[in-house]
C-alpha positions in Angstrom: -0.1 0.1 -0.3 0.9 3.2 -1.0 2.0 6.3 1.6 2.9 9.5 2.2 6.0 8.0 3.7 6.7 5.6 0.8 6.4 8.6 -1.7 8.7 11.0 0.3 11.3 8.1 0.1 10.8 7.8 -3.6 10.8 11.8 -3.9 14.3 11.8 -1.8 12.3 14.1 0.6 11.1 14.1 3.9 7.2 13.2 4.9 6.2 17.4 5.8 7.1 18.2 2.4 4.8 15.7 0.9 2.2 16.7 3.0 3.1 20.6 2.1 2.0 19.0 -1.2 -0.9 17.4 -0.7 -2.3 20.2 1.3 -0.9 22.4 -0.8 0.5 24.5 2.1 3.8 26.1 2.6 6.7 26.4 0.3 8.3 23.6 -1.9 10.3 24.6 -4.3 9.1 23.9 -8.0 11.0 21.1 -9.1 10.7 19.1 -6.0 7.2 19.5 -6.2 6.5 18.7 -10.0 8.9 15.8 -8.9 6.2 15.3 -6.1 3.4 15.0 -8.5 4.8 12.9 -11.4 5.3 9.9 -8.1 1.5 11.0 -6.9 0.2 10.2 -10.2 2.3 7.2 -11.2 1.3 5.5 -8.2 -2.1 6.3 -8.3 -2.2 7.4 -5.2 -5.3 9.2 -3.3 -4.4 10.8 0.2 -7.0 10.1 3.7 -9.5 12.2 3.4 -9.5 11.9 7.0 -5.8 12.4 7.4 -6.0 15.6 5.2 -9.3 17.1 7.3 -6.7 16.3 10.3 -3.7 18.4 8.9 -6.0 21.3 7.4 -8.6 20.9 10.4 -11.8 21.0 7.1 -12.7 18.4 4.4 -14.0 19.2 0.9 -17.3 17.8 2.3 -20.6 18.9 2.8 -23.2 18.2 4.5 -27.0 17.6 3.2 -30.1 17.4 5.9 -33.3 16.2 4.7 -36.5 15.4 6.2 -38.1 12.3 4.1 -35.7 10.7 2.0 -38.1 8.4 0.5 -39.8 11.5 -0.7 -39.3 11.5 -4.5 -39.0 15.3 -4.2 -36.2 15.1 -2.2 -34.6 12.7 -4.1 -34.6 14.7 -7.0 -33.3 17.5 -5.0 -30.5 15.6 -4.3 -29.6 14.9 -7.7 -29.5 18.4 -8.3 -27.0 18.4 -5.0 -24.9 16.2 -6.2 -24.8 17.1 -10.1 -23.2 20.6 -8.7 -21.1 19.3 -5.8 -19.4 16.9 -8.7 -18.4 20.2 -10.6 -16.9 21.8 -7.6 -15.2 18.8 -6.2 -17.8 18.4 -2.8 -18.0 15.0 -1.5 -21.8 14.5 0.4 -22.8 13.4 3.8 -26.6 12.8 3.7 -28.3 12.4 6.9 -32.6 11.6 6.8 -34.2 13.2 9.9 -37.7 11.4 9.0 -39.4 15.3 10.1 -37.8 14.7 13.7 -36.3 17.5 15.5 -34.3 15.4 17.7 -32.8 13.2 14.9 -32.2 16.7 12.9 -29.7 17.8 16.1 -28.5 14.9 16.7 -27.7 14.9 12.5 -26.1 18.7 12.4 -24.2 17.4 15.3 -22.7 14.6 13.4 -21.8 17.2 10.8 -19.8 19.3 13.2 -17.9 16.3 14.3 -17.2 15.9 10.7 -15.8 19.1 10.2 -18.3 20.1 7.4 -17.8 22.7 5.0 -20.6 23.6 4.8 -24.7 22.2 5.3 -27.9 22.2 2.7 -30.6 22.2 5.2 -34.6 21.6 4.7 -35.5 21.5 8.5 -37.9 18.6 10.0 -40.5 20.9 11.3 -42.4 24.3 11.2 -40.3 25.9 14.3 -43.3 27.7 15.2 -42.5 27.6 18.7 -39.3 29.6 19.9 -37.4 27.0 21.8 -37.4 24.6 19.0 -36.4 28.1 16.8 -33.6 28.8 19.4 -32.2 25.0 19.2 -32.3 24.7 15.7 -30.5 28.2 15.0 -28.2 27.7 18.1 -27.0 24.1 16.6 -26.4 25.8 13.0 -24.5 28.9 14.4 -22.4 26.3 16.2 -21.5 24.6 13.3 -19.7 28.1 12.2 -20.0 27.0 8.2 -21.7 28.4 5.1 -26.0 27.2 5.8 -28.1 27.3 3.2 -31.9 26.8 3.8 -34.5 24.7 1.2 -37.7 24.6 0.7 -38.9 25.1 4.2 -37.9 28.2 5.3 -38.3 29.4 9.2 -39.3 32.1 11.2 -35.6 34.3 11.9 -33.6 32.3 9.2 -30.5 34.4 8.8 -29.3 32.5 6.1 -28.9 31.8 2.3 -32.2 30.1 1.2 -33.6 28.3 -2.0 -37.3 28.6 -1.7 -40.7 28.2 -4.3 -43.4 30.8 -5.3 -45.7 28.8 -2.7 -48.4 31.1 -3.0 -48.5 31.4 -6.4 -48.4 27.2 -6.7 -51.9 27.4 -4.8 -53.2 30.5 -6.6 -52.5 29.1 -10.1 -53.6 25.8 -8.9 -57.0 27.2 -8.2 -57.7 29.4 -10.4 -56.9 26.4 -13.4 -60.0 24.6 -11.8 -62.3 27.9 -11.3 -61.5 28.5 -15.4 -62.2 24.8 -16.1 -66.1 25.8 -14.9 -65.7 24.3 -11.0 -67.0 26.3 -8.3 -67.1 23.8 -5.1 -63.5 23.4 -4.3 -61.6 22.4 -1.5 -58.2 22.2 -0.3 -56.0 19.6 1.1 -53.6 21.1 3.1 -49.8 20.5 4.1 -48.7 20.6 7.6 -50.1 24.2 8.8 -47.1 25.3 11.1 -44.8 25.2 8.0 -44.8 28.2 5.9 -45.0 26.8 2.8 -48.2 25.2 3.6 -49.8 28.2 5.1 -48.7 30.1 2.0 -49.9 27.9 -0.8 -53.3 28.2 1.5 -53.2 31.4 1.0 -52.9 31.2 -2.7 -56.1 28.9 -2.8 -58.3 31.4 -0.6 -56.9 34.1 -2.7 -58.4 32.9 -5.6 -61.1 31.8 -4.4 -62.0 34.8 -2.9 -61.2 36.5 -6.4 -63.4 34.8 -8.2 -65.9 35.2 -5.3 -66.6 31.8 -4.4 -67.8 30.6 -1.1 -65.0 28.4 0.9 -66.9 25.2 2.5 -65.0 24.4 5.3 -65.9 20.8 5.6 -63.8 20.7 2.1 -60.7 22.2 4.1 -59.0 18.8 5.1 -56.4 19.3 7.7 -53.4 17.2 6.3 -50.0 17.1 7.1 -48.0 16.7 3.8 -48.1 12.4 4.3 -50.0 10.0 2.2 -51.3 8.4 5.1 -53.4 11.7 6.6 -54.5 12.6 3.2 -55.6 8.9 2.3 -58.3 8.9 5.8 -59.6 12.6 5.4 -59.9 11.8 1.8 -61.5 8.7 2.3 -63.7 10.3 4.7 -64.7 13.0 3.0 -65.2 11.5 -0.7 -67.2 8.7 1.0 -69.6 11.2 2.3 -70.9 11.9 -1.1 -72.1 15.7 -2.2 -68.3 15.9 -3.6 -66.7 19.1 -3.9 -66.1 19.3 -7.7 -62.6 20.4 -7.9 -59.7 19.7 -5.2 -56.2 20.8 -4.3 -53.8 19.0 -2.9 -50.7 20.6 -1.2 -48.3 18.3 -2.3 -47.2 14.9 -4.1 -47.8 12.9 -0.9 -51.0 14.8 -0.4 -52.0 13.7 -3.7 -50.9 10.7 -3.8 -53.2 9.9 -0.6 -56.5 11.8 -2.5 -55.8 9.2 -5.3 -55.6 5.6 -3.2 -59.0 7.1 -1.5 -60.5 8.0 -4.6 -59.7 4.4 -6.3 -61.1 2.3 -3.1 -64.2 4.4 -3.2 -64.7 3.9 -7.2 -64.1 7.7 -7.9 -62.6 8.3 -11.7 -60.7 11.8 -12.3 -62.6 13.8 -14.7 -65.8 12.1 -14.0 -67.2 12.5 -10.1 -63.9 14.7 -9.1 -61.9 17.2 -10.0 -58.0 18.0 -9.5 -55.0 19.7 -9.5 -51.6 19.0 -7.6 -49.1 20.4 -6.0 -45.7 19.0 -7.0 -45.3 16.6 -10.3 -45.1 12.6 -9.6 -43.5 11.2 -12.3 -44.5 7.8 -11.5 -48.4 9.4 -12.5 -47.0 9.5 -16.1 -45.4 6.2 -16.4 -49.0 4.8 -15.1 -50.7 6.9 -17.8 -52.5 8.7 -15.3 -53.8 12.1 -16.4 -52.4 14.3 -13.7 -52.7 17.6 -13.6 -50.4 19.4 -11.3 -48.2 23.2 -10.5 -44.7 22.1 -10.6 -41.2 23.2 -10.3 -37.7 22.3 -11.2 -36.6 20.6 -8.1 -33.2 20.0 -9.5 -32.7 22.8 -10.0 -33.5 23.7 -6.5 -30.5 21.6 -5.3 -28.3 22.9 -7.8 -28.6 26.3 -6.8 -28.1 25.8 -3.2 -24.5 24.1 -4.3 -23.7 27.2 -6.2 -25.4 29.6 -3.0 -22.9 27.5 -0.6 -20.3 28.2 -2.8 -20.5 31.3 -3.3 -20.8 31.9 0.6 -17.9 30.5 0.8 -15.9 32.5 -0.9 -17.8 35.6 0.1 -18.4 35.4 3.9 -19.7 38.6 4.3 -22.0 39.2 1.6 -25.4 39.9 2.7 -28.5 36.8 2.9 -29.3 36.0 -0.6 -32.5 33.9 -1.6 -33.2 31.7 -4.6 -36.9 31.8 -6.0 -37.2 29.3 -7.9 -40.8 29.5 -10.3 -43.5 27.2 -10.4 -45.2 26.0 -13.9 -48.7 24.9 -14.4 -49.1 21.7 -16.1 -52.8 20.8 -17.4 -53.1 17.2 -18.4 -56.7 17.3 -18.0 -57.1 16.0 -14.7 -58.7 19.8 -14.2 -62.0 19.3 -15.8 -65.1 17.6 -16.4 -65.0 15.5 -19.7 -68.2 15.8 -22.2 
């Protein structure tokens, strides 16, 4: 096994000289540097990341903290992060918090121990309560590295953020149903402790008020962005008859819960009920299910997060930056009744 000591012996120099070349730290004359670099290349030597981090007190690793690793949305975000990280020679440590605040704090402490150069995080909770906000902020500040918050911004955040036109997504989804002739329109909410859920519902409310349509409280379903809760709520509401003409679902998982309930109840899209969901669901395209959505470029969210992180590393004193990812309406027929 090739080691720094063996490279030093082959080059006729000390271990410290080889270390200076590997870490690009300290003076080494050009001829010696070229000789050492050639030996490293010839021997296909890769330095230990742990050894480099001990020497430099940092790594070229960034931490990614997400709340739902099994959610296709976050899978696409991570794909964008990985693509941009590769361009910048970053390695990634990914932590899944499962929407649990304590797991999130443990993940951040682990990343601190790993001496990561930066962190990209989607918070696990809405952090509406001040003690929870203080815990999160304290742990993020303790890291003392660049931070980028993705998708779920939170109260009192001071960090660079990549997020989505949430209000506009709720507004466009509702307006699409209205313009297709629907008047009795419901909304399957997300976790209303989260800012993104509140903004999406506010968009729905604005579109309904603008059109002079009544909001029926029985058709406002208090979901939490999960398949399971959306399924239970929709099965109960849709199973009682007198269906709303249209429904807006707050995210991809809410849409899946709705579809599961509708299928079990024997309801058909565009025949018994119309729907527009927020967030694209690739699986439905594969299955040939025409499901209208307000979607976004999730991979671009990941790429933008790494770009902001890199810029913060290079310019730590710059003002806070917010990157807004636009939404786009993709109508496939489920927004209107057939005939």
